[in-house]
N, C-alpha and C positions, 0 to 999 in steps of 0.2 A: 504494500500500500504506500502511495506517495506521501511525502511529508505534508503536503497541503490537504490530503484527505483525512489525516489524523487530527484530533484536537491538539491545539498548541497552547502551552501554558503561558506564553507571552502575547496572547491575542484575546481580545474581548469578543465574545460570541456575537455574531451578526455585525461585526465591524471589520473594516480592512485591517490587515496585519500592519504593524508600524513600518515594515520595509516597503509596503505598497502605498503608503500615505504620501501623496505628492507634495503637499504644502504643510509646513509647520507654522502654526499661529501662536503668537504671544511669547515667543522665547528668543526675541531678537538680541537681547542683552547676552544670553548664553552663547549664541552663535558668534556674536562679535568678539566675545572674550576668547573663544577658541581660535578664531581667525587672527586675532592680534598675536597670540602665541605662535601660530603657524608662520605668519609673515615675519615675525621677529626671530624666527628660528629658535624658539624656546619651547618646543613641543616636549611635554613631559611624557614618560612612558606609560602612565596610568592616570585615567581621569575618572573621578567619582561624580556621576550625574545624579543630582539629588532633587527632591521635591515630593509633594504629595502624589499619590497614585493617580494616573490617568491624565496628566497635564501635558504629556508630549515628550517625556524623557527618552523613551525607546525610539520614538520618531527622530529625535535629535541624534541619538546614537547611530541610527542607520544613515542619517544624512552625513554625519562625520565619517562613517566607514566608507560610504560610496565616494566621498570627496577624497579621502586618503588613498583609496585603491585606484583612483583614476587621475590623480594629480601628481606629477613628478616632484621630488624634493626640490626645495629652493637651493640650488647650487650656483654660487656666484663664480665658480672657476671655469665655467664653460666659455665657448668662443664669444658669445654675445652677453656674457655676464648673467646676473640673476634675473629671472623673469619678473614681471610686474607683480605687485602684491595682489593676492586673491581678495575679492570684495564680497564673495558669497560662497556658500557651501553648495550651491546649485551645480548639477552636472548635466551636460547635454543629454537629452533624451535618447539620442541615437548612439551613445558611446557603446562600443562593442562589449565592454565588461559588464554592463548593467544586467543583461539576461543571466549571466553566470552568478552575479551577486544575488539576484532575485531568487534563483534556484538553489542557493546555498552551495553552489558548485565552484565558486572562485577559490583558487588554491591559496590565496592570501587571507581568507576569511574563515573565522570559526565562531559559531554561536553556541554558547553554553547556557542551558536552561533546564528546568525540570522536564523529564521525558515522560511519555505516555506509555503505560503498560496495556497492550492490546488484550492480554489475557484477563487481567483484573478490571479492565475498563475504567482506569483512573490514572491520574498523574502520580508520579513519585512524590512523596511528602517533602523531600529535600533534595538539594544538590549535594552529592556525597563526594568523598575523597576520590573514588574511582572516576568521577566526572572530571575532576581537576587533573588526574593522571592522563586521561584521554586528551585533555587540552595540551598538556606538556608533550605528548606524543606528536601533536600537530606541529609544535615548534621544531620537532626533530625531522619533519619531512622537508624535502627540498621544494622550494617554491619555483615552479617551472617558469613563472613569469617574472621572477625576481621582485625587487621592491619590498614594500612594507608587508607586515602581517598585522591583522586587526582581529582582536577578540572582543565580542560583545557578551557580557554576563548579565542576563536578565532573569531574575534579579539577584544581586549579591546577598540580599536579605534571606534568600532561600538556602544558603549554605549552612551545613551543620558545622560543628566545632572542628572536626578533622579536616573538612574541606577548606574551611577558613585558614587553618594553619598551613595547609599545603599551598594555598594561593599566596599566603604571606611570603613563602620561600621564593615563589616566582617573582613577586614584586621586589624582593630584596636583591635578586640577581636577574633582572629582566633580560630576555633574549634580545639579540641584536635586531634592530629595525622592527621591533614589535610594539604595538600599542594595545593596551587593555582599556576597554570602556565598561565601567561597572555602573549599573543602574541600581539605585537604592531608594526605596520609599521611606525607610527608617534608618538613616545613617548612624544614629546614636547607638543602634543595636549591633553595629559592626565592631570588630576588634579595633581598638584605638591605633594599633600598629598598622592596620590596613589603611585606615583613614589618613594617617600621617604620611603614607607613601604614595598618596594620590593627590592630584590637583583637583579641586572641587569646581564643578559647573552647577550652579543653582538655577533651577527652573521655577517659574512663578505660576501661581493660579491665574487662569485666564479671565479677562474682562468679559462682560456680557456680549460685547460686539465680537470678540474673538471666539467666544463659545458658539455664537450663532453661525459664524462662518465655518468653524470646525465641524459642527454638527451637520451643516449642509453638505460639506465635503464627504462626510461619512455616509450620507444617504439616509440619515435618521429623520423621522417626522418630528419637527420641533414644536408640536402642539404643547401648550403649557410650559413654554420655554422659561418664563420668569421663575416659576416654582421649581423647575428642574435645575436651573442655574443656581438658585439659592440653596437647594438641598445638596447639590453636587460640590459646592464650595469652589467653583471655578475649575473643576476637573471634567474634561470631556469624557474620560473613561467612566467616571461615576455617573455622568449624565446619560451615557449610552446604556449603562446597566439599569438605571432607573427607567429609561424609556422602554427597553426590551424586556425588562423583568416586571413591568407594571408596578414600578416602585411608588408612583404617586398614589395609586390606589391602596397599596400596602401601608404607606405613611398615613393616609386618611383613616384606615382601619385602626392603626396603632393609636392615633390621636383620639379616636372615638373611645377606645378602651381606656386610655390615660385620663380622659375627661371624667371617668367614673371614680377615679382615685379620690380619697383613700377607701372607698367602698367599691372595690373592683368588681366589675361585672364578670362573675366567675364563669357562667355559660359562654360568654363571648371569649374569655381567655382560653377556655378549654377548646373551643372551636378553632381559634387561631393556632394554638399549639398543635392540634391534630392535623390541621391543613399543612403546616410548615414541616412537620416531622414525617410525613408519609414518604414511602419509597420513591426515589427519583426527584425529590424536592430539595436536593442539597443546594442548588443555586438560590432557591427561595430562602433557605435558612441563611445563606451568606448575606443576602440582601437584608433580611431581618436584623442580623447582627450589626450591619453597617448603619441601619436606620435607628436602632437602639442607641448606638454610640452617638449618632448625630443628635437624636432627641435629648440625650443627657447633656450634650454640649450646649444645645440651644436653651435648655432649662437654666444652666449655669449662667449663660450670657444674659438671659432675661433678669435673673436676680441681681446681676451687677449693673443692670440698665445699659448694657452695651448695644450699639445699633445692629440690627439684623432685619432684613426684609421678611415679611410674613410669607410662609410657604403655603398658607391656605387662609380662608376667611376666619375659621374657627381657632386657628393656632394662637394668636396673640392673647386671647382671653384665657385659654388653657394654661399657657406659660405663665401669665401674670398671676393666676390664682395659685398655682403650685410652687412658684418661685418668686415670692413678693419682695425679697431683699437679699442682702449679702449672706446671711446665715443659711438660707435655703440654697443659695448658689453654691456655697461650700459643701453642703450636704449632697447635692446632686453630683458635684465634681468628685467627691470622695467615693460615691457609689460607682461612678464610672471607673475609677482607678481600682476598685476592689472587685466589682461584679463582672466586668468584661473579661479580665484575665481568667476568672473562674469559669466563665462560659467557654472561652477558647480552649482552656485546658480540658474541660469536660468533653469537648468535641474531639480534641486530639487523642484522647484515650477511649473514644467510642462509647461514651455514656449515652443513655437513652435520650434522644434529641427532644422528645416531648417533655420529659422531666426537666431538661435544661431550660427550655423555653418558659415553662411554668415557674421554675425557680427564679428566673430573671424577672418575670412579670410580678411575682409575689414580692420580690425584693423592692421593686418600684412602689408597690402598694404600701409596704412597711415604711419606707422612707417618707412617702406622702403623709402617712398617719402620724409619724413622729413630728414632722414639721407643722401639721395641722394642730397638734396638741400644744 
């Protein structure tokens, strides 16, 4: 089965793969920072591309990879001296290397990501040390086209401890003419020694205008864009997950349930838990987890009177009642810090998903009851 026919851990369902995304919106500063280093012949051997999930980090990595694999080094010793500075990462659409890059068949390109197990019908949970060793073998192969070698790691957050230590050795003694592009949604979780050996490219959340253009490029229906943009926090990836996963409807259902706190509507809670925990609903559970995290953050912001656009007509009144001041804001923030890791740990060790959802909802109810008292 071809690579494109299998699920890909670095692609959002029903959205183009980052290597197929023609235009990157909202990350001009990051692109300019890289080009400044390239033109000044100060290219580092490893770049850590950071920012929240879904804002274009992988698209930027692929733009850099295409640029490096199709642009000769700036060598001032030639007959005509150094070429003029590059002003963009754009590559001519008819460049002969692009089909090979697109097919992951270019000899100077290596993509490291969580792989898909066809037998178990799921992705590997982590990037392991054997994956790093396979990458090291790539460096040992001869590059028939010469020039640079580029590795994209999407995402570095997925590495387990052994893999991270193995990668650290590569960063400490980088292969000649190699560049590693590490994508990270949570750079604070990486080994400090890995972070210290990379130059950082920070990507920003997108503006509403850039969100609109990016969603249009992806072919998504932008109905309810203002609410989607607010809930996604400027992340196109999150916006696409909300659109394709019916996230606005799920958030409305969650708000309706939260509106009954601290006397939670138990039948409604049981119905929601049963729906999200049935077989084949893992993606829906993922969306629920993200929306719970978002709801807790919005409750905290409401208590601190921080500006945030409403995601629905009912939301402001619900947030104001449950989080009327700084004390409540602190309580919701503490709940987020305690309950969300418990939920994620429970999923990681395969606890009953319905029980995990009900536990989270009951914890919300208990916190609301304490604050009401």
